[in-house]
C-alpha positions as CSV (number, residue, x, y, z in Angstrom):
1,M,-59.1,-20.7,35.7
2,K,-59.0,-23.3,32.9
3,T,-57.5,-20.7,30.5
4,K,-54.8,-19.8,33.0
5,L,-54.0,-23.4,33.6
6,L,-53.9,-24.2,29.9
7,S,-51.7,-21.1,29.3
8,C,-49.2,-22.2,32.0
9,C,-49.1,-25.8,30.7
10,T,-48.5,-24.6,27.2
11,T,-45.7,-22.3,28.3
12,L,-44.0,-25.0,30.3
13,F,-44.4,-27.5,27.4
14,L,-42.7,-25.0,25.0
15,A,-40.0,-24.2,27.4
16,A,-39.2,-27.9,27.9
17,A,-39.2,-28.5,24.1
18,L,-36.7,-25.6,23.7
19,C,-34.5,-26.9,26.5
20,L,-34.4,-30.3,24.9
21,R,-33.4,-28.9,21.5
22,A,-30.8,-26.5,23.0
23,G,-28.4,-29.3,23.4
24,E,-28.7,-30.3,19.8
25,A,-26.2,-28.6,17.5
26,P,-27.9,-27.4,14.3
27,K,-26.4,-28.7,11.1
28,A,-23.9,-26.2,9.6
29,K,-24.4,-25.1,6.1
30,P,-21.8,-26.3,3.7
31,G,-18.9,-23.8,3.4
32,S,-16.8,-22.6,0.6
33,P,-13.6,-24.6,0.0
34,E,-11.7,-21.6,1.3
35,F,-13.8,-21.4,4.5
36,D,-13.3,-25.1,5.0
37,R,-9.6,-24.6,4.7
38,M,-9.7,-21.8,7.3
39,K,-11.5,-24.1,9.7
40,T,-8.3,-26.2,9.9
41,L,-6.7,-23.4,11.8
42,V,-8.8,-23.9,15.0
43,G,-6.5,-23.8,17.9
44,T,-3.6,-21.6,19.1
45,W,-0.6,-20.4,17.0
46,T,2.5,-18.6,18.0
47,G,5.4,-16.8,16.3
48,K,7.2,-13.4,16.2
49,T,6.1,-10.4,14.2
50,D,7.7,-7.0,13.4
51,M,5.2,-4.2,12.9
52,G,8.0,-1.6,12.5
53,S,9.5,-1.4,16.0
54,G,11.3,-4.7,16.4
55,P,10.2,-8.3,16.9
56,V,7.4,-9.1,19.3
57,D,5.8,-12.4,20.4
58,M,2.5,-13.0,18.7
59,T,-0.2,-15.5,19.6
60,L,-3.3,-16.1,17.4
61,R,-6.3,-18.1,18.6
62,Y,-8.9,-19.5,16.2
63,R,-12.3,-20.8,17.2
64,L,-15.5,-21.7,15.5
65,L,-18.7,-20.0,16.5
66,A,-22.3,-19.9,15.4
67,A,-22.7,-23.6,14.6
68,G,-19.5,-23.6,12.6
69,S,-20.5,-20.7,10.3
70,V,-18.0,-18.2,11.7
71,L,-14.3,-18.5,12.5
72,E,-13.0,-16.1,15.0
73,E,-9.3,-15.0,15.1
74,R,-7.9,-13.2,18.1
75,V,-4.5,-11.5,18.2
76,F,-2.8,-9.7,21.1
77,E,-5.5,-11.1,23.4
78,G,-5.9,-9.4,26.7
79,T,-4.0,-6.3,25.7
80,P,-5.2,-2.8,24.7
81,N,-4.2,-3.7,21.1
82,E,-6.3,-6.9,21.0
83,M,-7.9,-7.4,17.5
84,V,-10.5,-9.7,16.3
85,T,-11.1,-10.9,12.7
86,M,-14.2,-12.8,11.8
87,Y,-14.1,-15.1,8.8
88,Y,-17.4,-16.2,7.2
89,D,-19.0,-17.1,3.8
90,K,-20.7,-14.2,2.1
91,D,-22.7,-15.2,-1.0
92,G,-20.8,-18.5,-1.2
93,K,-17.4,-16.9,-1.0
94,L,-15.0,-16.4,2.0
95,A,-15.0,-12.9,3.4
96,L,-13.7,-11.3,6.6
97,T,-14.3,-8.4,8.9
98,H,-11.3,-7.2,10.9
99,Y,-11.9,-5.2,14.1
100,C,-8.7,-3.3,14.2
101,M,-6.7,-1.5,16.9
102,L,-6.9,1.5,14.6
103,G,-10.5,1.8,15.6
104,N,-12.0,0.8,12.3
105,R,-13.4,-2.5,10.7
106,P,-12.2,-3.1,7.2
107,A,-13.9,-5.9,5.3
108,M,-12.2,-8.1,2.7
109,N,-13.2,-10.7,0.2
110,V,-11.1,-13.6,-1.3
111,K,-9.2,-12.3,-4.3
112,S,-7.6,-15.6,-5.2
113,A,-7.0,-19.0,-3.6
114,D,-5.1,-22.1,-4.4
115,A,-4.0,-25.3,-2.5
116,N,-1.4,-23.3,-0.6
117,S,-2.7,-19.8,0.0
118,I,-5.7,-17.5,0.3
119,T,-5.4,-13.9,-0.7
120,F,-7.8,-11.3,0.6
121,D,-8.4,-7.8,-0.8
122,F,-10.2,-4.7,0.6
123,D,-14.0,-4.5,0.1
124,G,-15.0,-0.8,0.3
125,S,-18.7,-1.6,-0.4
126,C,-19.5,-2.7,3.2
127,C,-17.4,-0.5,5.4
128,S,-17.1,3.3,5.8
129,I,-13.4,3.5,5.2
130,D,-12.0,6.0,2.7
131,P,-8.8,4.1,1.7
132,K,-7.1,7.3,0.4
133,K,-7.5,9.0,3.8
134,E,-7.9,6.5,6.6
135,S,-5.2,4.1,7.9
136,H,-6.5,0.5,7.7
137,M,-5.6,-3.1,6.8
138,H,-6.1,-3.3,3.1
139,G,-5.2,-6.9,2.2
140,M,-3.9,-10.1,3.6
141,V,-2.3,-13.4,2.4
142,I,-2.4,-16.6,4.5
143,R,0.0,-19.3,3.3
144,F,-0.5,-22.8,4.5
145,D,3.1,-24.0,4.7
146,D,2.2,-27.4,6.3
147,A,-0.4,-28.7,8.8
148,D,1.3,-26.9,11.7
149,T,2.9,-23.8,10.0
150,I,1.2,-20.8,8.4
151,T,2.7,-17.5,7.1
152,S,0.5,-14.5,7.3
153,S,1.3,-11.2,5.5
154,C,-0.8,-8.1,5.9
155,K,-0.9,-5.1,3.6
156,A,-1.6,-1.9,5.6
157,V,-2.4,1.5,4.2
158,M,-1.3,4.3,6.5
159,E,-2.4,7.9,5.7
160,G,-3.0,6.9,2.1
161,K,0.3,5.2,1.6
162,E,0.8,1.4,1.2
163,M,3.2,0.1,3.8
164,P,5.7,-2.7,3.2
165,D,4.3,-6.2,4.0
166,H,5.6,-7.9,7.2
167,A,5.3,-11.7,6.9
168,T,4.8,-13.6,10.1
169,T,5.4,-17.3,10.4
170,L,3.3,-19.0,13.0
171,K,3.4,-22.6,14.5
172,R,0.5,-24.5,15.9
173,V,0.7,-25.0,19.6
174,K,0.1,-28.7,20.4
């Protein structure tokens, strides 16, 4: 009886301690300068894009997850073509995984960055995409035009051929 009571009390004590700590946000690890720059995008952005069949409205939503260690980007939210890109630091450098409407998930690493832009390039070491055979997003540039304007340009490879870039300018929704 004493063992059972002690066991119950210990379980309740641990559960209470966990509940008290659940409200505390863990301290985020310091991010790379590029990841910190990406964090400034949190919020909603709108613009028009042309993916080859004429201009369409585009909305991007950015939000921080996992105690600020991951930035989620959603585009074409609520449609069959919804895509998600997750930005995170990998070995101290900004990287991304893009969950594409093409049914694959290309990964990219920062190729270069400066005060106004971040350029990503395909990382074939961590995804099972054969860039010569499978259509996929192969690179991307995000240009920070000002605090409320960005221009994004994606490099796609379709059936082994690099497609022309389509730059999209987006404005922050206030």
